[in-house]
C-alpha positions in Angstrom: 5.4 -3.7 20.6 1.6 -3.1 20.9 -0.5 -3.9 17.9 -2.5 -1.0 16.4 -6.3 -1.5 15.7 -7.7 0.6 12.8 -11.3 1.5 12.8 -12.1 2.5 9.1 -14.8 5.0 8.3 -15.4 5.5 4.6 -16.2 9.0 3.2 -17.0 8.4 -0.4 -16.1 11.2 -2.9 -17.8 13.9 -0.8 -15.8 17.3 -1.1 -13.4 16.2 -4.0 -13.3 19.0 -6.4 -12.7 16.9 -9.5 -13.0 13.5 -11.1 -9.7 11.9 -11.7 -9.7 9.5 -14.9 -9.2 6.4 -12.7 -11.6 7.3 -10.0 -15.2 6.1 -9.1 -14.8 6.6 -5.4 -18.2 5.0 -4.6 -17.1 1.8 -6.1 -13.7 1.8 -4.7 -14.9 2.4 -1.1 -17.9 0.0 -1.6 -20.1 2.5 0.0 -22.8 4.7 -1.8 -24.4 6.8 0.9 -22.7 9.6 2.8 -21.7 8.9 6.3 -23.1 10.7 9.3 -21.9 11.4 12.9 -24.3 8.7 14.0 -22.8 6.0 11.8 -19.3 7.1 12.9 -20.2 6.4 16.5 -22.1 3.2 15.6 -19.0 1.8 13.8 -16.6 2.8 16.3 -18.7 1.1 19.1 -19.0 -2.0 16.9 -15.2 -2.3 16.5 -14.3 -1.4 20.1 -16.8 -4.3 21.3 -15.0 -6.8 19.1 -11.4 -6.0 19.7 -9.9 -8.8 21.8 -6.9 -7.0 23.3 -8.3 -3.9 24.9 -4.6 -2.7 25.6 -3.8 -2.3 22.1 -3.7 1.3 20.4 -6.9 2.2 18.5 -7.0 4.7 15.6 -10.1 5.9 13.6 -9.1 6.2 10.2 -11.3 8.4 7.5 -10.6 6.7 4.2 -12.1 7.0 0.8 -12.3 10.7 0.2 -10.5 14.1 0.2 -11.4 14.8 3.8 -10.2 18.3 4.2 -12.1 19.3 0.9 -15.5 18.4 2.6 -17.4 21.4 3.8 -15.9 22.4 7.1 -19.2 21.9 8.9 -19.2 18.3 7.8 -15.6 17.7 8.7 -16.2 19.0 12.2 -19.2 16.8 12.5 -17.4 13.7 11.7 -14.3 14.6 13.6 -16.3 15.5 16.7 -17.9 12.2 16.6 -14.6 10.3 16.6 -13.0 12.9 19.1 -15.5 11.9 21.8 -13.7 8.5 22.0 -10.4 10.2 22.1 -11.4 12.2 25.1 -12.3 9.3 27.1 -9.4 7.2 26.2 -11.1 4.5 24.1 -9.4 5.8 20.9 -5.8 7.0 20.7 -5.7 8.8 17.4 -7.4 10.0 14.3 -6.1 9.5 10.7 -7.4 11.1 7.5 -6.6 10.9 3.8 -6.9 14.0 1.6 -5.5 15.9 -1.5 -2.4 17.9 -1.3 -4.0 21.2 -2.6 -6.4 21.1 0.4 -3.9 21.5 3.2 -3.0 24.8 4.6 -2.1 26.2 8.1 -5.7 27.0 9.1 -6.9 23.5 8.1 -3.9 21.8 10.0 -4.5 23.9 13.2 -8.2 22.8 13.2 -7.2 19.1 12.7 -4.9 19.5 15.8 -7.8 20.5 17.8 -9.4 17.1 17.1 -6.2 15.2 17.8 -5.7 14.1 14.3 -2.3 12.4 14.3 -1.9 11.1 10.7 -2.4 12.8 7.4 -2.1 10.8 4.1 -1.8 12.6 0.9 -2.9 11.3 -2.5 0.1 12.1 -4.4 -0.1 9.4 -7.4 2.8 10.9 -9.3 5.6 13.5 -9.1 5.4 14.0 -12.9 3.3 16.9 -13.5 2.5 15.7 -17.1 1.2 12.5 -15.7 -0.8 14.3 -13.1 -2.4 16.4 -15.8 -3.2 13.3 -17.9 -4.9 11.8 -14.8 -7.0 15.0 -14.2 -5.6 15.3 -10.7 -6.1 18.9 -10.6 -2.9 19.6 -8.6 0.8 19.7 -9.3 3.7 18.1 -7.5 4.6 21.5 -6.0 1.5 21.3 -4.1 2.5 17.9 -2.8 5.9 19.3 -1.6 4.2 22.3 0.1 1.6 20.2 1.8 4.2 17.6 3.0 6.5 20.3 4.5 3.4 21.9 6.3 2.1 18.6 7.7 5.5 17.8 9.1 6.0 21.3 10.5 2.8 21.0 12.5 4.1 17.6 13.7 1.5 15.3 12.0 2.6 11.9 11.0 3.1 12.1 7.1 1.8 9.4 4.7 1.9 9.4 0.9 -0.2 7.3 -1.7 1.2 6.6 -5.1 0.0 4.9 -8.2 1.6 2.6 -10.8 0.4 2.4 -14.3 -1.4 5.8 -14.7 -2.0 6.9 -18.4 1.5 7.6 -20.1 3.3 7.0 -16.8 6.5 4.9 -17.4 8.5 2.7 -15.0 11.1 5.5 -14.8 8.3 8.0 -13.9 7.3 5.7 -11.1 10.9 5.2 -9.8 11.5 8.9 -9.9 8.1 9.4 -8.0 9.4 7.0 -5.3 12.6 9.0 -5.1 10.9 12.2 -4.9 8.6 11.0 -2.1 11.5 9.7 -0.2 12.9 13.3 -0.1 9.8 14.5 1.6 10.1 12.0 4.4 6.9 10.4 4.8 6.7 7.8 7.7 4.4 5.4 5.5 3.3 4.9 2.0 0.7 3.0 0.0 1.4 1.7 -3.5 -1.7 1.2 -5.8 -1.4 -0.4 -9.2 -4.1 1.3 -11.5 -7.3 -0.8 -12.0 -9.8 0.1 -14.7 -13.0 0.6 -12.9 -16.6 0.8 -14.2 -18.1 4.3 -14.9 -14.7 6.0 -15.0 -13.2 8.0 -17.8 -10.4 5.4 -17.8 -12.9 2.7 -18.8 -13.8 4.9 -21.8 -10.2 5.2 -22.7 -9.7 1.5 -22.2 -12.8 0.7 -24.4 -11.3 3.0 -27.2 -7.9 1.3 -26.9 -6.4 4.5 -25.8 -5.2 3.1 -22.5 -3.7 -0.3 -21.9 -3.5 -1.4 -18.2 -0.4 -3.2 -16.9 -0.5 -7.0 -16.7 -0.1 -8.5 -13.1 3.5 -9.4 -14.1 4.3 -5.9 -15.1 2.7 -4.3 -12.1 4.5 -6.8 -9.7 7.8 -5.8 -11.3 7.2 -2.0 -11.0 5.9 -2.3 -7.5 8.9 -4.5 -6.5 11.4 -1.9 -7.5 9.6 0.9 -5.8 9.0 -1.1 -2.6 12.8 -2.0 -2.7 13.5 1.7 -2.5 11.1 2.6 0.4 12.4 -0.5 2.3 15.9 0.7 1.9 15.0 4.1 3.4 13.0 2.4 6.2 9.7 3.9 5.2 6.8 1.7 6.2 4.7 0.3 3.3 1.3 -0.1 4.8 -0.5 -1.3 1.6 0.4 -2.6 -1.9 -2.7 -2.8 -4.0 -6.3 -1.9 -3.4 -8.3 -3.7 -0.7 -10.4 -6.4 -2.1 -14.2 -5.7 -1.6 -17.3 -7.3 -3.2 -16.9 -4.7 -6.0 -13.1 -4.7 -6.2 -12.3 -8.1 -7.0 -11.7 -10.5 -9.9 -13.0 -9.0 -13.1 -14.6 -12.4 -14.0 -16.8 -12.3 -11.0 -20.4 -11.1 -11.8 -20.5 -8.3 -9.2 -17.0 -7.0 -9.8 -16.5 -3.4 -10.9 -13.2 -4.0 -12.1 -13.0 -3.9 -15.9 -9.4 -4.8 -16.3 -6.0 -4.2 -14.9 -3.6 -6.0 -12.5 -6.0 -7.2 -10.1 -4.8 -10.1 -7.7 -6.2 -11.1 -4.3 -2.5 -11.5 -2.9 -1.0 -8.7 -4.8 1.3 -7.6 -1.9 2.5 -11.3 -1.4 3.4 -11.4 -5.0 5.5 -8.2 -4.7 7.2 -9.1 -1.4 7.7 -12.7 -2.6 9.6 -11.3 -5.7 11.8 -9.3 -3.5 12.6 -12.3 -1.4 13.3 -14.4 -4.4 15.8 -11.8 -5.8 17.6 -11.5 -2.4 17.9 -15.4 -2.3 19.1 -15.7 -6.0 21.7 -12.9 -5.3 23.2 -14.8 -2.4 23.3 -18.1 -4.3 25.1 -16.2 -7.1 27.8 -15.2 -4.7 28.7 -18.8 -4.2 32.0 -20.0 -6.1 30.4 -23.4 -6.6 27.2 -24.9 -8.2 24.7 -25.0 -5.3 22.3 -28.1 -4.8 20.8 -27.6 -1.3 20.8 -24.5 1.0 19.3 -24.0 4.5 17.6 -20.6 5.0 16.7 -19.3 8.5 14.2 -16.6 8.7 11.9 -14.9 11.1 8.4 -16.8 11.1 6.6 -13.7 9.9 8.6 -13.8 6.7 8.3 -17.5 5.8 5.1 -17.3 3.7 6.5 -14.5 1.5 9.9 -16.4 1.1 8.0 -19.6 -0.1 6.0 -17.2 -2.4 2.4 -17.3 -3.5 1.5 -20.9 -4.1 5.1 -22.0 -3.4 6.1 -19.9 -6.5 9.6 -19.1 -5.2 10.5 -22.7 -4.3 9.4 -23.9 -7.7 11.4 -21.2 -9.6 14.4 -21.9 -7.6 14.2 -25.6 -8.4 13.3 -25.1 -12.1 15.7 -22.3 -13.0 18.7 -23.0 -10.8 18.1 -26.7 -9.6 18.4 -25.6 -6.0 16.5 -27.3 -3.2 15.7 -25.1 -0.1 15.2 -26.1 3.4 13.4 -23.3 5.2 13.6 -22.9 9.1 11.8 -20.3 11.0 13.9 -18.7 13.6 12.5 -15.9 15.8 16.1 -14.6 16.5 16.2 -13.4 13.0 15.1 -10.0 12.4 12.1 -9.2 10.1 13.3 -8.7 6.6 16.7 -10.6 7.2 17.7 -14.2 6.6 20.8 -16.4 7.0 21.7 -18.9 4.3 23.9 -22.0 4.6 24.9 -24.2 1.8 24.2 -27.6 2.8 25.2 -29.5 -0.5 26.9 -28.7 -3.8 27.3 -30.5 -6.9 30.8 -31.3 -5.9 29.4 -33.1 -2.8 27.3 -35.2 -5.1 30.1 -36.1 -7.4 32.1 -37.1 -4.3 29.3 -39.3 -3.1 29.0 -40.9 -6.6 32.6 -41.8 -6.5 32.3 -43.6 -3.1 
């Protein structure tokens, strides 16, 4: 399968009709000035020149703003710049992210003209009360209408949801995932809420009217959500905000993160926890006390099975007194593993008697 190269173009806050409580888009994208067609072309050229495998698919992705809420003239300017590379075969497709209340038939027909392939909707929650508290300015009904239209016009549909919004509970977020699954997205992004400088959420945090999730809490919630999406074979393309010079450890001088569940390897924490639960579940099925197991898994999964800083191996040893021998095996499908019991406590007793 060919790898897909992404050329990211950040479009900060331009066009967004309102300011959500959690959002300072300039800080999140790490870009202050508005992008121009010239900059789009320069960015595409730079990435194309640095791609090693020229046979891989290439997608230009407009991130960081409500793209279809930008003035139409500006949208066309940016899309035209990217479309030039589609026409000559250097770029395969274009992706945008936008708000669900800025999708209609006219907009979608225009996006088709520029060979836009994927549209990601910032959903955040399916609970209208939570959306109102976050000052999103749309309802979940808008999400349903937009999603159906996007699929009707044969775009690839993506959804973005958040964990830890003001007054959102773990159950709200599970229900959001279930509601999104019904809308049949091909991909999702899961973002735990961080408190960013110069946002209304920072004010609420300073007044002790909002308490962000801890890393442990956020990992637990994201784990449950990720498990649902995985079960329905929906591709999770990101868990956690992209680390930048500004979106980084709150202890760092230049960080714009005030508080919240920031971790540089957040996705690995979540996926590691999923693997840990799966392995423990298999161990518990055994009718005897297990001492040593061999696990075969695809090489791509090995790091997550071990866990961040070998956390999973340590927990299995500390909590269950189980040693694990991990063997990479390319014949095993991604996300699957084979476990063999190598030694039980009965074996140890038998050896002691000899």
